[in-house]
KEFIVO-466421 format. One line per field, with one value per residue: residue in one letter; residue number from 1; x, y negated, z negated of N, C-alpha, C, CB in turn. Coordinates in steps of 0.1 Angstrom, whole numbers, padded with zeros to 4 digits. Each point is the difference from the previous one (the first is absolute). Glycine has a CB too. Layout:
<rs>
residu: c(a;...) .
num: c(NUM;...) .
n_c1: c(X;...) .
n_c2: c(Y;...) .
n_c3: c(Z;...) .
ca_c1: c(X;...) .
ca_c2: c(Y;...) .
ca_c3: c(Z;...) .
c_c1: c(X;...) .
c_c2: c(Y;...) .
c_c3: c(Z;...) .
cb_c1: c(X;...) .
cb_c2: c(Y;...) .
cb_c3: c(Z;...) .
</rs>
This chain:
<rs>
residu: c(m;n;q;k;l;i;l;s;f;l;i;l;f;l;l;i;s;f;s;y;l;a;y;t;e;k;k;q;h;q;i;k;n;q;w;f;l;y;f;e;n;p;t;a;d;n;l;n;f;v;i;e;n;h;t;s;n;t;v;f;s;w;k;v;i;s;e;k;d;n;h;e;i;k;q;g;k;i;t;v;l;n;n;d;k;k;i;v;s;i;e;k;p;h;q;g;i;i;k;v;k;h;l;s;n;q;k;i;i;y;k;k) .
num: c(1;2;3;4;5;6;7;8;9;10;11;12;13;14;15;16;17;18;19;20;21;22;23;24;25;26;27;28;29;30;31;32;33;34;35;36;37;38;39;40;41;42;43;44;45;46;47;48;49;50;51;52;53;54;55;56;57;58;59;60;61;62;63;64;65;66;67;68;69;70;71;72;73;74;75;76;77;78;79;80;81;82;83;84;85;86;87;88;89;90;91;92;93;94;95;96;97;98;99;100;101;102;103;104;105;106;107;108;109;110;111;112) .
n_c1: c(0034;-0015;-0021;0022;0014;-0026;-0008;0027;-0003;-0029;0008;0025;-0017;-0021;0022;0012;-0028;-0008;0028;-0002;-0030;0008;0024;-0017;-0024;0020;0013;-0028;-0007;0029;-0020;0032;-0011;-0036;-0013;-0027;-0014;-0026;-0023;0008;-0020;0008;-0028;0010;-0019;0037;0019;0004;0028;0013;0027;0005;0030;0012;0020;0021;-0023;-0018;-0007;-0030;0000;-0031;-0009;-0029;0002;-0032;-0001;-0009;0027;0025;-0010;0029;-0028;0027;0030;0008;0029;-0011;0029;-0010;0023;0012;-0030;-0025;-0025;-0004;-0031;0009;-0029;-0007;-0029;0001;0020;-0013;0024;0032;0019;0011;0025;0014;0026;0015;0026;-0009;-0029;-0025;-0017;-0023;-0020;-0022;-0023;-0017) .
n_c2: c(-0209;0027;-0009;-0006;0028;0016;-0015;0007;0031;0001;-0012;0019;0026;-0009;-0005;0028;0015;-0013;0006;0030;0003;-0012;0021;0026;-0009;-0005;0028;0015;-0014;0009;0020;0010;0016;-0004;0002;-0003;0019;-0020;0004;-0031;0013;0032;-0013;-0003;0020;0000;0023;-0035;0017;-0024;0011;-0014;-0001;0002;0009;-0019;0016;-0025;0032;0007;0025;-0006;0028;-0014;0034;-0001;0005;0018;0011;-0009;-0026;-0018;-0020;-0014;0008;-0028;-0001;-0019;-0016;0004;-0027;0017;-0004;0013;0014;0005;0002;0028;-0017;0034;-0019;0031;0021;-0017;0024;-0001;0011;-0032;0021;-0029;0017;-0021;0017;0026;-0017;0017;-0022;0022;-0027;0023;-0021;0029) .
n_c3: c(-0016;-0002;0021;0023;-0004;0005;0026;0014;-0003;0012;0027;0005;-0004;0022;0021;-0002;0003;0028;0013;-0006;0012;0028;0004;-0003;0020;0024;-0004;0003;0028;0018;0019;0003;0027;0004;0029;-0016;0021;-0012;0021;0009;-0019;-0017;0012;0033;0014;0002;-0004;-0010;-0009;-0014;0016;-0032;0018;-0032;0030;0008;0017;0013;0010;-0015;0023;-0009;0010;-0002;-0007;0011;-0033;0027;0009;-0023;0024;-0007;-0004;0006;0005;-0009;-0004;-0024;0002;-0033;0002;-0022;-0015;0024;-0009;0031;-0007;0018;0010;-0005;0014;-0001;-0017;-0021;-0003;0002;-0016;-0002;0009;-0012;0014;-0020;0018;0000;-0009;0014;-0019;0007;-0004;0006;0001;-0009) .
ca_c1: c(0011;-0001;-0012;0003;0010;-0007;-0008;0009;0005;-0012;-0002;0011;-0002;-0011;0004;0009;-0008;-0009;0008;0005;-0011;-0003;0011;-0001;-0012;0003;0009;-0007;-0010;0006;-0001;0012;0001;-0013;-0010;-0013;-0011;-0013;-0011;-0003;-0013;-0003;-0014;-0004;-0002;0011;0013;0010;0010;0010;0013;0007;0014;0010;0012;0008;-0005;-0013;-0008;-0009;-0009;-0013;-0009;-0014;-0003;-0014;0000;-0008;0007;0015;0004;0005;-0009;0008;0013;0007;0011;-0002;0011;-0004;0012;0003;-0009;-0012;-0010;-0008;-0013;-0003;-0015;-0005;-0014;-0006;-0011;-0001;0006;0012;0013;0011;0014;0009;0014;0010;0012;-0003;-0011;-0014;-0011;-0013;-0012;-0012;-0013;-0011) .
ca_c2: c(0004;0014;0003;-0004;0010;0013;-0002;-0001;0014;0007;-0004;0005;0014;0003;-0004;0011;0013;-0001;0000;0014;0008;-0003;0005;0014;0004;-0002;0011;0013;0000;-0001;0013;0001;0012;0008;-0004;0005;0002;0000;-0005;-0014;0000;0014;0002;-0005;0010;0001;0006;-0010;0003;-0010;0005;-0010;0004;-0006;0007;-0007;0005;-0007;0007;0010;0006;0004;0008;0003;0014;0004;0010;0011;0009;-0003;-0006;-0013;-0010;-0011;-0001;-0013;-0005;-0014;-0005;-0007;-0005;0002;-0007;-0005;0011;-0002;0008;0007;0001;0012;-0001;0014;0006;-0005;0010;0006;0001;-0009;0004;-0011;0005;-0011;0008;0014;0001;-0001;-0001;0003;-0003;0004;-0005;0009) .
ca_c3: c(0009;0002;0008;0014;0005;0001;0012;0012;0002;0004;0014;0008;0001;0009;0014;0005;0001;0011;0012;0002;0003;0014;0008;0001;0007;0014;0005;0001;0011;0013;0008;0010;0008;0000;0009;-0004;0010;-0006;0008;-0002;-0008;-0001;0001;0013;0011;0010;-0005;-0001;-0011;-0002;-0003;-0007;0001;-0008;0004;0011;0013;0003;0010;-0004;0010;-0006;0008;-0005;0004;-0003;-0011;0004;0009;-0001;0013;-0001;0007;0003;-0006;0004;-0008;-0005;-0007;-0013;-0006;-0014;-0009;0007;0003;0012;0001;0012;0001;0007;-0002;0002;-0007;-0014;-0009;0006;-0008;0005;-0003;0003;-0002;-0001;-0001;-0002;-0010;0005;-0009;0006;-0007;0008;-0004;0004) .
c_c1: c(0000;-0011;0003;0010;-0007;-0009;0008;0005;-0012;-0003;0010;-0001;-0011;0003;0009;-0007;-0009;0008;0005;-0012;-0004;0010;-0002;-0013;0002;0009;-0007;-0010;0006;0000;0011;-0001;-0012;-0009;-0013;-0010;-0013;-0010;-0002;-0012;-0005;-0015;-0006;-0002;0010;0012;0011;0009;0011;0013;0008;0014;0009;0013;0007;-0004;-0014;-0009;-0008;-0008;-0012;-0008;-0013;-0004;-0014;0001;-0007;0008;0015;0006;0005;-0008;0008;0014;0007;0012;-0002;0013;-0005;0013;0001;-0009;-0012;-0009;-0008;-0012;0000;-0015;-0004;-0015;-0008;0011;-0001;0005;0013;0012;0010;0013;0009;0014;0010;0013;-0004;-0012;-0014;-0010;-0013;-0011;-0012;-0012;-0010;-0013) .
c_c2: c(0015;0004;-0002;0010;0014;-0001;0000;0014;0009;-0003;0005;0016;0004;-0002;0011;0013;0000;0000;0014;0009;-0003;0005;0016;0005;-0002;0010;0013;0000;-0002;0014;0000;0014;0009;-0006;0006;0000;0001;-0006;-0015;-0001;0015;0003;-0004;0012;0000;0006;-0010;0003;-0010;0007;-0011;0005;-0008;0007;-0008;0005;-0005;0008;0012;0006;0006;0008;0000;0013;0003;0011;0013;0010;-0002;-0005;-0014;-0010;-0012;0001;-0013;-0002;-0014;-0004;-0008;-0005;0003;-0010;-0006;0012;-0004;0009;0006;0002;0012;-0001;0013;0010;-0006;0010;0005;0000;-0010;0004;-0011;0006;-0012;0008;0015;0002;-0002;-0001;0002;-0005;0004;-0005;0009;-0008) .
c_c3: c(0003;0009;0015;0005;0003;0013;0013;0004;0005;0014;0009;0001;0009;0015;0006;0002;0012;0013;0003;0004;0015;0010;0002;0007;0015;0006;0002;0011;0014;0007;0010;0006;-0001;0010;-0005;0011;-0007;0009;-0003;-0009;0000;0002;0014;0010;0011;-0007;-0001;-0012;0000;-0002;-0007;-0001;-0009;0002;0010;0014;0003;0010;-0006;0012;-0007;0010;-0008;0005;-0004;-0011;0005;0008;0000;0012;-0003;0008;0004;-0006;0004;-0009;-0004;-0007;-0011;-0006;-0015;-0009;0007;0001;0012;0000;0014;0001;0008;-0002;0001;0001;-0014;-0010;0007;-0009;0007;-0005;0004;-0003;0000;-0003;-0001;-0010;0007;-0011;0007;-0008;0009;-0006;0006;0000) .
cb_c1: c(0013;0010;-0016;-0004;0018;0000;-0016;0007;0018;-0009;-0012;0014;0009;-0015;-0002;0019;0001;-0016;0007;0018;-0008;-0011;0015;0013;-0014;-0003;0019;0002;-0016;0014;-0025;0014;0024;0003;0016;0005;0016;0010;-0011;0010;-0006;0019;-0002;0011;-0024;-0009;-0007;-0015;-0006;-0016;0000;-0020;-0004;-0017;-0009;0018;0016;0011;0017;-0002;0020;0000;0018;-0006;0024;-0008;0000;-0020;-0020;0001;-0017;0023;-0019;-0021;0002;-0021;0016;-0026;0014;-0021;0000;0024;0020;0013;-0001;0021;-0012;0023;-0001;0021;0003;-0021;0002;-0020;-0023;-0008;-0005;-0016;-0005;-0017;-0006;-0016;0013;0024;0016;0007;0013;0010;0011;0012;0008;0012) .
cb_c2: c(-0019;0003;-0005;-0024;-0012;0004;-0013;-0023;-0003;0000;-0020;-0019;0002;-0006;-0024;-0012;0002;-0012;-0023;-0004;0000;-0021;-0019;0001;-0006;-0024;-0012;0003;-0010;-0019;0001;-0016;-0002;0006;-0004;-0010;0012;-0001;0023;-0006;-0025;0003;-0003;-0022;-0001;-0021;0022;-0018;0024;-0016;0016;-0007;0006;-0006;0022;-0004;0020;-0021;-0007;-0012;0005;-0019;0014;-0025;0007;-0007;-0019;-0015;0001;0018;0014;0010;0008;-0015;0025;-0009;0016;0003;-0001;0014;-0018;0009;-0006;-0017;0006;-0007;-0015;0011;-0025;0014;-0023;-0010;0021;-0012;0006;-0007;0025;-0019;0025;-0019;0022;-0018;-0020;0006;-0009;0014;-0016;0020;-0020;0020;-0024;0020) .
cb_c3: c(-0009;-0022;-0020;-0004;-0014;-0025;-0014;-0007;-0017;-0023;-0008;-0007;-0023;-0019;-0006;-0012;-0025;-0013;-0004;-0017;-0024;-0008;-0008;-0021;-0020;-0004;-0012;-0024;-0017;-0008;-0004;-0014;-0003;-0024;0019;-0022;0016;-0023;0001;0022;0006;-0014;-0025;-0004;-0006;0012;0009;0012;0002;-0010;0020;-0014;0024;-0017;-0005;-0016;-0002;-0005;0017;-0023;0015;-0016;0010;-0002;-0002;0023;-0017;0001;0014;-0016;0013;-0003;-0014;0001;0001;0007;0012;-0002;0021;-0003;0017;0005;-0014;0013;-0024;0013;-0017;0001;-0001;-0004;0010;0011;0014;0007;-0010;0022;-0007;0000;0003;-0005;0011;-0009;-0011;0005;-0018;0021;-0014;0010;-0012;0007;0000;-0009) .
</rs>
């Protein structure tokens, strides 16, 4: 009888512990009010980049700038819904600076 009681409490304790751990991990991994900018494939011969949005504002403006003469090559606006990501395809040039603006925040990535 004592063994069954101890085993039952042990199983209950493990179940509660694992549930609490899963809850806290999920809570820590929720991304709120942030956005991310990165290359789709950093080793590829293009400047394709990804905008990942976790904010309520969905409008982003972007520019591709030549690294050599600081000349603007391409620009555009894109809508990325909350908790979504979109790829912007830039086949040429193969090198350059990408500036993305969202509200008053700007992020820059570049490839040489």
